[in-house]
C-alpha positions as CSV (number, residue, x, y, z in Angstrom):
1,M,79.5,-42.2,-158.6
2,K,78.1,-39.6,-156.2
3,I,80.4,-37.2,-154.2
4,T,79.2,-35.3,-151.1
5,I,81.2,-33.1,-148.7
6,H,80.8,-31.8,-145.2
7,P,83.1,-29.2,-143.4
8,F,84.0,-29.8,-139.8
9,E,86.3,-28.2,-137.2
10,L,89.1,-29.8,-135.2
11,R,90.3,-28.1,-132.0
12,K,93.7,-29.0,-130.7
13,R,94.4,-30.0,-127.1
14,H,97.7,-28.0,-127.3
15,A,97.9,-25.3,-130.0
16,L,100.8,-26.2,-132.3
17,T,103.3,-23.4,-133.0
18,I,105.9,-23.9,-135.7
19,S,108.4,-21.5,-137.3
20,R,105.6,-20.0,-139.5
21,G,102.9,-19.5,-136.9
22,T,100.4,-21.1,-134.5
23,I,97.6,-23.5,-135.3
24,P,95.0,-23.8,-132.5
25,S,92.4,-25.5,-134.7
26,S,91.6,-26.3,-138.3
27,Q,88.7,-26.4,-140.7
28,N,88.6,-29.7,-142.5
29,L,86.4,-31.4,-145.1
30,C,84.9,-34.8,-145.0
31,L,84.4,-36.2,-148.5
32,M,82.1,-39.2,-149.2
33,V,82.1,-41.3,-152.4
34,E,79.0,-43.4,-153.0
35,N,78.9,-46.1,-155.7
36,E,77.1,-49.5,-155.9
37,G,75.5,-48.8,-152.5
38,I,78.8,-48.5,-150.8
39,V,80.2,-45.2,-149.3
40,G,83.9,-44.5,-149.0
41,W,85.2,-41.7,-146.7
42,G,88.0,-39.3,-147.1
43,E,89.3,-36.2,-145.3
44,M,90.9,-32.9,-146.4
45,A,93.0,-31.0,-143.9
46,P,94.4,-27.5,-144.6
47,G,97.7,-27.6,-146.3
48,S,99.3,-24.6,-144.7
49,L,99.0,-21.9,-142.0
50,T,97.6,-19.6,-144.7
51,A,94.5,-21.8,-145.1
52,S,91.5,-19.5,-144.8
53,P,87.7,-19.7,-145.1
54,E,88.1,-18.4,-148.6
55,A,90.6,-21.2,-149.4
56,L,88.2,-23.8,-147.9
57,S,85.4,-22.5,-150.0
58,K,87.5,-22.7,-153.1
59,A,88.4,-26.3,-152.3
60,Q,84.7,-27.1,-151.8
61,T,83.9,-25.5,-155.1
62,A,86.7,-27.5,-156.8
63,I,85.4,-30.8,-155.3
64,L,81.8,-30.1,-156.5
65,N,83.1,-29.3,-159.9
66,W,84.9,-32.7,-159.9
67,A,81.6,-34.3,-158.8
68,G,80.0,-32.9,-161.9
69,K,82.7,-34.3,-164.1
70,L,82.6,-37.7,-162.4
71,Q,78.8,-38.3,-162.7
72,G,78.4,-41.6,-164.5
73,V,82.0,-42.6,-163.8
74,S,82.5,-45.8,-161.8
75,A,84.6,-45.8,-158.6
76,W,86.5,-48.6,-160.3
77,D,87.8,-46.4,-163.0
78,R,90.8,-44.9,-161.2
79,Q,92.8,-44.0,-164.2
80,R,89.9,-42.2,-165.8
81,I,89.1,-40.4,-162.6
82,E,92.7,-39.1,-162.3
83,S,92.6,-37.8,-165.9
84,L,89.4,-35.8,-165.1
85,V,90.5,-34.2,-161.9
86,D,92.9,-31.2,-161.8
87,F,94.4,-31.3,-158.4
88,R,97.4,-28.9,-158.7
89,E,95.8,-26.1,-156.7
90,F,94.1,-28.4,-154.2
91,P,96.3,-31.5,-153.3
92,G,94.4,-31.8,-150.0
93,A,91.1,-32.1,-151.8
94,L,92.5,-34.7,-154.1
95,A,93.8,-36.6,-151.0
96,A,90.3,-36.7,-149.6
97,L,88.9,-38.0,-152.9
98,D,91.8,-40.5,-153.3
99,M,91.4,-42.0,-149.8
100,A,87.7,-42.1,-150.2
101,L,88.1,-44.2,-153.4
102,Y,90.5,-46.5,-151.6
103,D,88.1,-46.8,-148.7
104,W,85.4,-47.6,-151.2
105,L,87.5,-50.3,-152.8
106,G,88.4,-52.0,-149.6
107,K,84.8,-52.0,-148.5
108,R,83.7,-53.3,-151.9
109,L,86.1,-56.2,-151.6
110,D,85.6,-56.6,-147.9
111,Q,89.3,-56.3,-147.0
112,P,91.4,-53.7,-145.2
113,L,93.6,-51.6,-147.5
114,W,96.8,-52.7,-145.9
115,K,95.9,-56.3,-146.8
116,L,95.0,-55.4,-150.4
117,L,98.5,-53.9,-150.7
118,G,100.1,-57.0,-149.2
119,L,101.6,-55.2,-146.3
120,D,102.8,-56.6,-142.9
121,L,101.5,-54.7,-139.8
122,Q,104.5,-56.1,-137.8
123,R,106.7,-53.7,-139.8
124,I,104.9,-50.5,-138.7
125,P,107.4,-48.2,-137.0
126,R,106.7,-46.3,-133.8
127,T,105.4,-42.8,-134.3
128,S,106.8,-39.6,-132.9
129,L,104.7,-37.2,-130.9
130,T,105.1,-33.5,-131.5
131,I,106.0,-30.7,-129.1
132,G,105.4,-27.3,-130.6
133,M,107.4,-24.1,-130.0
134,N,106.7,-22.4,-126.7
135,P,108.5,-20.7,-123.8
136,P,110.5,-23.3,-121.8
137,P,108.0,-23.5,-118.9
138,R,105.2,-24.3,-121.3
139,V,107.4,-26.8,-123.2
140,R,108.0,-28.6,-119.9
141,E,104.3,-28.6,-119.1
142,I,103.3,-30.0,-122.5
143,T,106.1,-32.6,-122.5
144,R,105.1,-34.0,-119.2
145,E,101.4,-34.1,-120.2
146,I,102.2,-36.0,-123.4
147,V,104.5,-38.4,-121.6
148,S,101.9,-39.1,-118.9
149,R,98.9,-39.5,-121.2
150,L,100.5,-41.4,-124.1
151,N,103.7,-43.0,-122.9
152,P,105.5,-42.2,-126.2
153,S,108.7,-43.8,-127.6
154,I,109.8,-40.8,-129.7
155,L,109.3,-37.1,-129.2
156,K,109.7,-34.5,-132.0
157,V,110.4,-30.9,-131.1
158,K,109.5,-28.1,-133.4
159,L,112.4,-25.6,-133.6
160,G,113.3,-22.7,-136.0
161,S,112.1,-19.9,-133.6
162,P,112.1,-16.4,-134.9
163,E,113.8,-15.5,-131.7
164,G,116.9,-17.4,-132.8
165,I,118.9,-20.5,-132.0
166,E,119.4,-19.6,-128.3
167,A,115.6,-19.8,-128.0
168,D,115.7,-23.1,-129.9
169,R,118.3,-24.5,-127.5
170,A,116.3,-23.5,-124.4
171,M,113.1,-25.1,-125.8
172,F,114.8,-28.3,-126.7
173,A,116.7,-28.5,-123.4
174,A,113.4,-27.9,-121.5
175,A,111.8,-30.8,-123.4
176,Q,114.6,-33.2,-122.7
177,E,114.7,-32.3,-119.0
178,S,111.0,-33.1,-118.7
179,A,111.0,-36.5,-120.3
180,P,112.3,-40.0,-119.4
181,S,115.9,-40.6,-120.5
182,H,115.1,-43.6,-122.7
183,L,113.0,-41.6,-125.2
184,K,114.3,-41.0,-128.7
185,W,114.4,-37.5,-130.1
186,R,113.8,-35.8,-133.5
187,V,113.7,-32.2,-134.5
188,D,111.7,-30.3,-137.2
189,A,112.8,-26.8,-138.0
190,N,110.1,-26.3,-140.6
191,G,112.5,-24.2,-142.7
192,G,113.1,-21.8,-139.8
193,W,116.9,-21.7,-140.0
194,N,119.3,-20.1,-142.4
195,L,122.5,-22.0,-143.4
196,A,124.6,-20.5,-140.6
197,S,122.1,-21.3,-137.9
198,A,121.6,-24.9,-139.2
199,R,125.4,-25.4,-139.2
200,E,125.4,-24.4,-135.5
201,M,122.3,-26.3,-134.4
202,I,122.9,-29.7,-136.1
203,P,126.1,-30.6,-134.2
204,W,124.5,-29.2,-131.0
205,L,121.5,-31.5,-131.5
206,A,123.7,-34.4,-132.5
207,G,125.4,-34.1,-129.1
208,R,122.0,-34.5,-127.4
209,G,121.0,-37.6,-129.2
210,V,118.8,-36.3,-131.9
211,E,118.3,-39.0,-134.5
212,L,117.2,-36.8,-137.5
213,V,116.5,-33.2,-138.4
214,E,113.6,-32.3,-140.8
215,Q,113.6,-29.3,-143.2
216,P,116.5,-27.4,-141.8
217,L,116.4,-24.7,-144.5
218,P,113.4,-22.9,-146.1
219,P,111.9,-24.3,-149.3
220,G,113.6,-22.7,-152.2
221,Q,117.1,-23.0,-150.6
222,E,117.7,-26.6,-151.6
223,A,120.9,-25.5,-153.4
224,S,122.4,-24.9,-149.9
225,L,121.8,-28.5,-148.8
226,A,125.0,-29.6,-150.4
227,Q,127.0,-27.4,-148.0
228,L,124.9,-28.4,-145.0
229,S,124.9,-32.2,-145.7
230,T,128.6,-32.5,-146.0
231,G,129.9,-33.9,-142.7
232,S,126.5,-33.7,-141.0
233,Q,126.3,-35.8,-137.9
234,V,122.5,-36.2,-138.2
235,P,120.4,-37.5,-141.1
236,L,118.6,-34.7,-142.9
237,F,115.0,-35.1,-144.1
238,L,113.0,-32.8,-146.3
239,D,109.3,-32.1,-145.8
240,E,108.1,-28.8,-147.3
241,S,110.6,-29.1,-150.1
242,V,109.2,-32.4,-151.4
243,A,105.5,-32.5,-152.2
244,T,105.4,-35.2,-155.0
245,A,107.6,-37.9,-156.4
246,R,109.0,-35.6,-159.1
247,D,110.5,-33.3,-156.3
248,I,112.8,-36.1,-155.1
249,P,115.5,-36.6,-157.8
250,P,116.9,-33.0,-157.7
251,V,117.6,-33.2,-153.9
252,A,118.2,-36.9,-153.4
253,K,122.0,-36.8,-153.2
254,F,121.9,-34.1,-150.4
255,I,119.6,-35.8,-147.9
256,Q,118.9,-39.1,-146.2
257,G,115.1,-39.1,-146.2
258,I,111.8,-37.4,-147.0
259,N,108.6,-36.9,-145.0
260,L,105.6,-37.7,-147.2
261,K,102.1,-36.4,-146.3
262,L,98.9,-37.4,-147.9
263,M,97.6,-33.8,-147.8
264,K,100.7,-32.5,-149.4
265,C,101.1,-35.0,-152.2
266,G,97.4,-35.6,-153.1
267,G,96.7,-38.9,-151.5
268,I,97.5,-42.6,-151.3
269,S,98.2,-43.1,-155.0
270,E,100.9,-40.4,-155.1
271,A,102.2,-41.5,-151.8
272,L,103.0,-44.9,-153.2
273,R,104.8,-43.2,-156.1
274,I,106.8,-41.2,-153.6
275,I,107.8,-44.3,-151.6
276,H,109.0,-46.1,-154.7
277,T,110.9,-43.0,-156.0
278,A,112.6,-42.5,-152.6
279,R,113.6,-46.2,-152.5
280,A,115.1,-45.9,-156.0
281,H,117.3,-43.1,-154.6
282,Q,118.2,-45.1,-151.5
283,L,116.3,-42.6,-149.2
284,Q,114.4,-43.3,-146.0
285,V,110.7,-42.5,-145.8
286,M,108.8,-41.0,-143.0
287,I,105.0,-40.8,-143.2
288,G,103.7,-37.7,-141.6
289,C,100.5,-35.7,-141.2
290,M,99.0,-32.2,-141.0
291,S,96.0,-31.2,-138.9
292,E,94.1,-34.4,-139.4
293,S,91.5,-36.5,-137.6
294,S,91.6,-40.3,-137.2
295,L,90.1,-40.5,-140.7
296,A,93.1,-39.3,-142.6
297,I,95.6,-40.6,-140.0
298,T,94.2,-44.1,-140.4
299,A,94.6,-43.7,-144.2
300,G,98.3,-42.9,-143.6
301,A,98.7,-45.8,-141.2
302,Q,97.6,-48.1,-144.0
303,L,100.9,-47.3,-145.7
304,S,103.1,-47.1,-142.7
305,P,104.6,-50.7,-143.1
306,L,106.4,-49.2,-146.1
307,A,107.9,-46.4,-144.0
308,D,111.1,-46.2,-141.9
309,Q,109.7,-43.6,-139.5
310,A,106.2,-42.4,-138.7
311,D,104.9,-39.0,-137.5
312,L,101.1,-39.8,-137.3
313,D,100.1,-38.0,-134.2
314,S,97.7,-35.1,-135.0
315,H,94.6,-37.1,-133.9
316,L,96.2,-37.6,-130.5
317,N,96.3,-33.9,-129.9
318,L,92.6,-33.3,-130.4
319,Q,90.0,-32.2,-127.9
320,Q,87.5,-34.4,-129.7
321,D,88.1,-36.7,-132.6
322,P,85.1,-37.0,-134.9
323,F,86.3,-40.4,-136.2
324,Q,87.5,-43.7,-134.9
325,G,90.0,-45.7,-136.7
326,A,93.6,-46.7,-136.0
327,T,94.6,-47.4,-132.4
328,F,97.7,-46.2,-130.6
329,V,99.4,-49.4,-129.3
330,D,102.9,-49.5,-127.8
331,G,103.9,-46.3,-129.5
332,R,102.5,-47.4,-132.9
333,V,99.5,-46.2,-134.9
334,M,97.9,-49.5,-135.9
335,P,95.1,-49.9,-138.5
336,S,92.5,-52.6,-137.8
337,Q,91.1,-55.6,-139.6
338,R,88.0,-53.7,-140.7
339,S,87.5,-53.3,-144.4
340,G,88.6,-50.3,-146.4
341,L,90.4,-47.7,-144.2
342,G,88.7,-49.1,-141.2
343,T,87.3,-45.8,-140.0
344,F,83.8,-44.8,-138.8
345,P,82.2,-41.6,-137.5
346,N,82.4,-40.9,-133.9
347,W,79.6,-38.3,-133.7
348,R,77.0,-38.5,-131.0
349,A,73.4,-38.4,-132.0
350,T,73.2,-34.7,-131.0
351,D,76.3,-33.7,-133.0
352,A,76.1,-32.2,-136.5
353,A,77.2,-35.2,-138.5
354,P,77.8,-35.5,-142.2
355,S,75.0,-37.2,-144.2
356,P,74.8,-38.2,-147.8
357,N,72.7,-35.0,-148.3
358,A,75.2,-32.6,-146.8
359,S,76.2,-31.0,-150.1
360,G,77.2,-32.6,-153.3
361,A,76.4,-33.4,-156.9
């Protein structure tokens, strides 16, 4: 098995501001696994706002170290591969390797991944489209542009402003005023509220039709969820507080759902474990994303028939998407009948495209 990698940049159509900062672009990695004459593709997106060129370089070094360990190992040997790869520091890098191996498997068997997993595309939920934190005039502008261009069914507004809950209320009101009345609404605070602010905001949002609130409190304050969840009028979901399946049991009785992300958990294999663990605790599952192209988004879409909600929209906010894959149809992100993940490069001949000789071992 041969592994090669290639860095590439994604620039956002609308810079995304959340409670921790602003993301105008991201430096991602394309990872390719070649075995038996077949190439599987995967993607690593930065896992946080603190991702830096140094962090990207460390992830590249880790992947190339894995490549050395995996020389002579077959892409079929998934259990052995998992035992040889230390992913704790680089879950996004493992996600890229894991999805590349699933892409390889589907191509090797000439079947799309969703079909290999026995899933029903008719069960894919509609996805939310995200509106980042901005002054109300800019929120109105972005909301109208998204509605006009994509005709969404669900909008998710990022709140948790450092300026306080009055700024949050103004932003949310501006978004609702700028969108058709039939749209559904979600909110993601990204851990930007304290307990007192969350207690004020959640009833206010419930009165405005919000159907769920993500990560109301910062990671590390899960003990306060018991106070917040009692009598909450809106289902509470966790994102940053739940990375892998083992994070679910301690918080399960205080929440109604979790947002799983391939980059956060380490790929499709762990995502399946998260889904089964969440179901065992009677929790809902949302499948979300980070700053990803259609390559990683399509990998997530392969699992979306298993989810109750979807938030697979980062590729729809790109100036230029280097991959083609899942399509946006009637508010849903739909994988295709193509084998593997069903993605392929979208580079023009003049673009700097990954090749099997980009860098690798």
